[in-house]
Every structure is written in structure tokens, then in C-alpha cells.
C-alpha positions in Angstrom: 0.0 0.0 0.0 1.4 3.4 -0.9 2.0 6.1 1.7 -0.8 8.4 0.7 -3.4 5.6 0.8 -2.1 4.3 4.1 -2.6 7.8 5.6 -6.1 8.1 4.2 -5.3 11.1 2.0 -7.1 11.6 -1.4 -5.0 11.4 -4.5 -7.6 13.3 -6.6 -9.6 16.4 -5.7 -13.3 15.9 -5.0 -16.1 17.2 -7.2 -16.9 19.8 -4.5 -13.2 21.0 -4.5 -13.3 21.3 -8.3 -16.5 23.2 -8.2 -14.9 25.8 -5.8 -11.8 26.2 -8.0 -13.6 26.4 -11.3 -17.2 27.5 -10.7 -17.7 28.5 -14.4 -17.3 24.9 -15.5 -20.3 23.7 -13.4 -22.8 26.2 -14.6 -25.8 24.4 -16.2 -25.9 25.0 -19.9 -29.1 26.3 -21.4 -30.7 23.8 -23.8 -31.0 24.7 -27.4 -34.3 24.7 -29.2 -35.0 22.9 -32.5 -35.0 25.2 -35.5 -38.3 23.7 -36.8 -41.3 22.4 -34.7 -41.1 18.7 -33.8 -44.4 16.7 -33.8 -45.4 13.3 -32.4 -45.1 12.0 -35.9 -41.4 13.0 -35.9 -41.0 10.8 -32.8 -42.4 7.9 -34.8 -46.1 8.0 -33.8 -48.5 9.0 -36.6 -51.9 9.8 -35.0 -53.6 10.5 -38.4 -52.4 7.1 -39.8 -53.5 5.4 -36.6 -57.0 7.0 -36.8 -57.4 5.9 -40.4 -56.5 2.3 -39.3 -59.0 2.5 -36.4 -61.8 3.5 -38.8 -61.2 0.3 -40.8 -61.0 -1.7 -37.6 -64.3 -0.2 -36.5 -65.9 -1.5 -39.7 -64.6 -5.0 -39.1 -65.7 -5.0 -35.5 -69.2 -3.9 -36.4 -69.7 -7.1 -38.4 -69.3 -9.1 -35.2 -71.8 -7.2 -33.1 -74.5 -9.1 -31.3 -77.7 -7.9 -29.5 -75.8 -7.5 -26.2 -73.4 -4.8 -27.5 -74.4 -1.4 -26.2 -71.4 0.8 -27.2 -69.6 1.9 -30.3 -65.9 1.2 -31.1 -63.8 4.1 -30.0 -65.2 4.7 -26.5 -63.1 4.5 -23.3 -64.8 1.2 -22.5 -67.0 -1.4 -24.2 -70.5 -2.0 -22.9 -72.3 -5.3 -23.1 -75.6 -6.5 -21.5 -76.2 -10.1 -20.5 -79.5 -11.4 -21.7 -81.5 -11.7 -18.5 -84.3 -13.7 -20.3 -81.8 -16.4 -21.2 -80.0 -16.9 -17.9 -81.5 -17.3 -14.4 -78.2 -17.0 -12.5 -75.5 -16.0 -14.9 -71.8 -16.2 -14.0 -69.2 -14.4 -16.1 -66.1 -16.3 -17.1 -63.0 -14.5 -18.4 -59.6 -15.3 -19.8 -56.6 -13.5 -21.4 -53.9 -14.9 -23.6 -51.4 -14.1 -26.3 -50.2 -15.8 -29.5 -46.6 -16.2 -28.3 -43.6 -16.9 -30.5 -45.8 -18.3 -33.3 -45.8 -14.6 -34.3 -42.1 -15.0 -35.3 -43.3 -17.4 -38.0 -46.0 -15.0 -39.1 -43.4 -12.3 -39.5 -41.2 -14.6 -41.7 -43.9 -15.9 -44.0 -45.9 -12.6 -44.1 -49.1 -14.2 -43.0 -51.0 -12.1 -40.5 -54.7 -13.0 -40.7 -54.5 -16.4 -39.1 -52.8 -15.2 -35.9 -55.9 -13.2 -35.1 -58.0 -16.4 -35.3 -55.4 -18.3 -33.2 -55.9 -15.7 -30.5 -59.7 -15.8 -30.4 -60.0 -19.6 -30.7 -57.5 -20.1 -27.9 -59.4 -17.8 -25.6 -62.8 -19.3 -26.6 -61.5 -22.8 -25.8 -60.2 -21.7 -22.4 -63.5 -20.5 -21.2 -65.5 -23.3 -22.9 -63.9 -25.9 -20.7 -65.9 -24.3 -17.8 -69.1 -24.4 -19.8 -69.1 -20.8 -20.8 -70.5 -19.4 -24.1 -68.3 -16.5 -25.4 -70.0 -13.1 -25.2 -67.4 -10.5 -26.2 -63.7 -10.1 -27.1 -61.1 -7.3 -26.9 -57.6 -7.3 -28.4 -54.3 -5.6 -27.8 -52.0 -5.0 -30.8 -48.7 -3.3 -30.2 -46.0 -2.4 -32.7 -43.0 -0.1 -33.2 -44.3 1.6 -36.4 -47.9 0.9 -37.3 -48.4 -0.7 -40.7 -52.1 -0.2 -41.6 -52.2 -3.2 -43.9 -50.8 -5.6 -41.4 -53.0 -4.3 -38.6 -56.1 -4.7 -40.8 -55.1 -8.3 -41.6 -54.7 -9.1 -37.9 -58.0 -7.6 -36.9 -59.8 -9.1 -39.8 -58.7 -12.5 -38.6 -59.9 -11.6 -35.1 -63.2 -10.4 -36.4 -63.8 -13.5 -38.6 -63.0 -15.8 -35.6 -65.3 -13.8 -33.3 -68.1 -14.1 -35.9 -67.5 -17.9 -36.2 -67.6 -18.3 -32.4 -70.7 -16.1 -31.9 -69.0 -13.4 -29.8 -68.7 -9.7 -30.4 -65.4 -7.8 -30.9 -66.3 -4.7 -28.8 -63.0 -2.9 -28.5 -59.3 -3.0 -28.1 -56.0 -1.1 -28.2 -53.6 -0.4 -31.1 -50.4 0.9 -29.6 -47.6 2.4 -31.6 -44.3 2.5 -29.6 -41.3 3.5 -31.7 -38.1 1.8 -30.7 -39.8 -0.8 -28.5 -40.3 -3.5 -31.1 -38.0 -4.5 -34.0 -39.0 -3.3 -37.5 -41.8 -5.4 -38.9 -42.8 -7.0 -35.6 -45.7 -6.7 -33.2 -47.3 -8.3 -30.2 -50.8 -9.5 -29.9 -53.0 -10.4 -26.9 -56.7 -10.8 -26.3 -59.2 -10.8 -23.5 -62.5 -12.7 -23.6 -65.6 -12.8 -21.4 -68.2 -15.5 -21.5 -71.3 -16.6 -19.5 -72.5 -19.8 -18.0 -75.5 -20.6 -15.8 -74.2 -21.1 -12.2 -75.6 -24.7 -11.9 -74.0 -25.6 -15.3 -70.4 -24.6 -14.5 -68.0 -27.4 -15.4 -65.5 -27.8 -12.6 -64.5 -31.4 -12.7 -65.9 -32.1 -9.3 -68.2 -34.7 -10.7 -65.4 -36.8 -12.3 -65.5 -40.4 -11.0 -63.3 -43.4 -11.3 -64.3 -45.3 -14.4 -65.1 -42.3 -16.5 -63.9 -42.3 -20.1 -61.4 -39.8 -21.5 -62.1 -38.8 -25.1 -59.7 -36.8 -27.2 -60.5 -34.3 -30.0 -57.9 -33.9 -32.7 -55.8 -30.7 -33.0 -54.7 -29.0 -36.2 -51.1 -29.0 -35.3 -49.1 -27.0 -32.7 -52.0 -24.6 -32.2 -50.3 -21.8 -30.2 -47.9 -23.7 -27.9 -44.4 -25.2 -28.0 -43.2 -22.9 -30.7 -39.9 -22.0 -29.0 -38.8 -25.6 -29.0 -40.3 -26.3 -32.5 -38.5 -23.3 -34.0 -35.2 -24.4 -32.4 -35.6 -28.0 -33.8 -36.7 -27.0 -37.3 -34.6 -24.0 -37.9 -31.4 -24.6 -35.9 -31.2 -28.3 -35.7 -32.9 -29.2 -39.0 -31.7 -26.1 -40.8 -35.0 -25.8 -42.6 -36.4 -22.5 -43.9 -40.2 -21.7 -43.8 -40.3 -22.3 -47.6 -38.8 -25.8 -47.4 -41.1 -28.7 -48.2 -40.4 -31.6 -45.8 -41.4 -35.1 -46.8 -41.8 -36.2 -43.2 -44.5 -33.7 -42.6 -45.9 -33.6 -46.1 -46.0 -29.8 -46.1 -43.8 -26.7 -46.2 -42.5 -25.8 -42.8 -44.0 -22.4 -42.7 -47.5 -23.6 -43.8 -47.4 -26.4 -41.2 -46.4 -24.1 -38.4 -49.1 -21.6 -39.3 -52.0 -24.0 -39.1 -54.8 -22.2 -37.2 -55.5 -23.0 -33.6 -58.8 -24.9 -33.7 -62.0 -23.7 -32.0 -63.8 -26.6 -30.3 -66.8 -24.4 -29.3 -69.2 -25.7 -32.0 -68.8 -29.2 -30.8 -68.6 -28.4 -27.1 -71.7 -26.3 -27.1 -73.7 -29.4 -28.3 -72.1 -31.6 -25.7 -72.8 -29.1 -22.9 -76.4 -28.8 -24.0 -76.7 -32.6 -23.9 -75.0 -32.6 -20.4 -72.7 -35.5 -21.1 -69.3 -34.3 -19.9 -68.0 -34.0 -16.4 -64.7 -32.3 -17.2 -63.0 -30.6 -20.1 -59.3 -29.8 -20.6 -57.8 -27.5 -23.3 -54.4 -28.9 -24.2 -52.2 -25.9 -24.4 -48.8 -25.2 -22.8 -47.8 -28.1 -20.6 -49.4 -30.6 -22.9 -51.6 -33.5 -21.7 -49.3 -34.0 -18.7 -49.9 -30.6 -17.2 -53.4 -29.7 -18.3 -55.6 -32.7 -17.7 -54.8 -32.8 -13.9 -56.1 -29.3 -13.6 -59.7 -30.6 -13.9 -59.3 -33.8 -11.8 -60.7 -33.9 -8.3 -58.6 -35.3 -5.4 -58.3 -39.1 -5.4 -58.4 -39.5 -9.1 -55.8 -39.7 -11.9 -56.0 -40.2 -15.7 -54.6 -43.3 -17.3 -53.8 -42.3 -20.9 -53.1 -45.0 -23.5 -50.3 -44.0 -25.9 -51.0 -45.1 -29.4 -54.8 -44.7 -29.0 -54.9 -41.7 -31.3 -53.0 -40.6 -34.4 -50.0 -38.5 -33.6 -49.5 -35.8 -36.3 -46.4 -36.3 -38.5 -45.1 -32.9 -37.3 -44.7 -34.1 -33.7 -43.0 -37.3 -34.8 -40.5 -35.3 -36.9 -39.8 -32.8 -34.1 -39.0 -35.7 -31.7 -36.7 -37.3 -34.2 -34.8 -34.1 -35.0 -34.0 -33.4 -31.4 -34.0 -36.9 -30.0 -36.6 -35.4 -27.6 -37.6 -37.7 -24.7 -41.2 -38.8 -24.7 -42.1 -37.2 -21.4 -40.8 -33.9 -22.7 -42.9 -34.2 -25.8 -46.0 -35.0 -23.8 -45.5 -31.9 -21.5 -44.6 -29.5 -24.3 -46.9 -30.3 -27.3 -50.5 -31.3 -27.6 -49.3 -34.3 -29.6 -52.4 -34.3 -31.9 -55.1 -33.8 -29.2 -56.3 -30.2 -28.6 -59.2 -31.0 -26.2 -59.8 -33.8 -23.8 -63.3 -34.7 -22.5 -64.0 -36.7 -19.4 -67.3 -38.5 -19.9 -69.3 -40.7 -17.5 -69.5 -44.3 -18.7 -73.3 -44.1 -18.8 -73.2 -41.1 -21.2 -70.4 -42.4 -23.4 -72.6 -43.5 -26.3 -74.6 -40.2 -26.1 -71.4 -38.2 -26.3 -70.2 -40.2 -29.3 -73.5 -39.6 -31.0 -73.4 -35.8 -30.4 -69.9 -35.6 -31.8 -70.7 -37.7 -34.8 -73.7 -35.3 -35.6 -71.4 -32.3 -35.6 -68.7 -34.0 -37.6 -66.1 -34.1 -34.8 -63.9 -37.1 -34.7 -63.2 -38.4 -31.1 -60.7 -40.9 -29.9 -61.1 -43.0 -26.7 -57.7 -42.3 -25.2 -58.0 -43.4 -21.6 -60.0 -43.6 -18.4 -60.1 -42.2 -14.9 -58.5 -44.3 -12.2 -57.6 -44.0 -8.5 -54.7 -41.7 -7.9 -53.6 -38.1 -7.0 -54.4 -35.7 -9.8 -51.8 -36.8 -12.4 -51.5 -38.4 -15.8 -50.3 -42.0 -16.1 -49.2 -43.1 -19.5 -49.4 -46.7 -20.6 
């Protein structure tokens, strides 16, 4: 240690000492003004362009309006009235979700209309498993620089899916945030509200040992597992979105952009027929994580592998990454987007309902004694 340091003396003058010796150097400099006026548009937010886009969105939303809508697009909040003549003791059911990294594929292939449908259908399925019919939907679209054409495609997909599911698009938010998102990218999220009669809520409490588990086919990845799928296909497999892959019998981009399926048309008929005791939407976490969410204590689900057709995409993903089976089952839906728990006495009735609506169902397992987990056999 040098002598100055050992004696505790300072080798450099403090800021305060410098301020006293050279006060002129510490005088705050007056900011200069811009020579020409700077507007919000100069900062990257074009209000006029956004307003024109919102007018088009308003037109698309109007096409989805149902009798319950009480407000116009553009207000501070959306108003919706529940039909009191239809429900004795209505309970509102809500959910919120996003599209996730599936958007990365949309950016690469330039396909933006289907992600809107992905968002709506995902949210519809989430509330349908509790027996709720969708009432209205709201979206959030955020981007760095608003591209009116892309925004319109996204909202058109949302509006079409809302119409298909019988719910109204009553509002949303289009946020332009320069510098926050990379050029050409955006984020998308949605919020849904549905309604169910209190005594018709599906909670899974009626599930019993011996009940049958039925599976409804998925269209593909839906909106989950894309981070792993992208890594396997693009980094390990070295594919591009335009590559045709024999193992999946499709171009990579087309396969990954398959729309998340809505099960509401089929579930509505099943709920009316009162032939299900539990429903599980197979999203992030796969069958392994999602089915136990609707099982009561003392029960488990015995799922028979090989009892349904696994889509070629999942088989190829597993082969590319030598992915363990348990990892596949807790990451992807593996070809089943919705699971139904059906009392044995109502099994034939459920099958009949599904056949009438053209929905193929697979008998994939049964409820056994256990502690809220999935057992594969």
C-alpha cells in the first residue's frame, strides 16, 4: 500500500473541490431549441395514420356485433348487456392470452390474418372448458411503427373468428411504440368474457373413477411449443419456412401456421346434452400438465399411448431433437387439442353428439384412482 493511501489522503480532488476552484465549468448550460417544430409523428407516432386504421377496424368489429353490444368502437370502454331472459343465475367467465412466438413465423412468412383467429379460438376454448359461451372479445396490438395493412389483416382474422364463435369484438387497443419493437414485428394479446348458468359450470368435481377420456384432434401445434419447435426445425434441421419436408408432407411455414382450432361448435352441443363431467384444453404443458387441472382429489387419468394418431409434425420434431417422450408430452398437444371426461353411462350419447357435428373423437384413456396426475401406458 502506498504512503498516501495508508494515511487516508485523497490522491484526486473531490467534485466539490473542483466546483470551488472552477465554478464556471459547473454552470448548467441552457438547452438549445429545435429550429423547426417537432411533432409526435417526428418521434415515430403518426396519429392520423392510426386514426385511419382504427376506422377500418371499427368497420370489421361492427360485423361481429350481437344484440348485447351497447357501445360503439372508440369509446373509453365497451358496454355489453347479458340477456336476462336467457339466464337465471349467470356467471361471467374471463380469460386472457397471447399468440406467443408463433408470431415469429408469421413475420417470416408474411401471414397475419390467421394469428388473429389463433388468439380468439385459444381464448374461446379456455372458457368453454368451464361451460361458458363466449360473449365478447377485446384485443391488444402493439408495434413499433404501425403498418395499416398488417393491422387490418390481424384484426380481420380476429373479427372473422369472433363471428364464427358467436362473440362480439367490442374494442381493443392499437399501440404504436417507436423503438420498442424491431421493425416489422408486433405483439398480440386478447381478452374474452363468456357466460354460464351457475348450476351448469363445469369444474371437474363430478369426475369419477371409471369415467372415459375422449380426445378431439388438433390442427397442429396450435399456439404452444413454438420456441422448441423453432429451435428444432430452424437450428437443428436447418430448414427454412419455404422448405417442403417429406416427413410432414408440407412446407415448414405452412405447417407451423395452421390455425388453432376452436372446439366451441362441438362443445356447445355436448354441454347442451349434459354429457361431460370435465374438459381440458391442451395448451402449454401438454396433456401431462393440463388434464390434472380438472381432476378432483383421489383421481388420476390413465392415458393409453397409441390410441390416437400423432401428427407427423410431432414425430419429426421428436426425431430431429431426440426429444424424450415425457418432454414431448408436456410441451406439445401431440395431436389432441381438447380432452373430455365422460361418465361411462353417457359415453354413447357423447359419441352420437360428436358424430352429428362431424367431430372425430378418440377413446384415449379412463379415470383411475390416484392423485391428480396423468399416467401413460
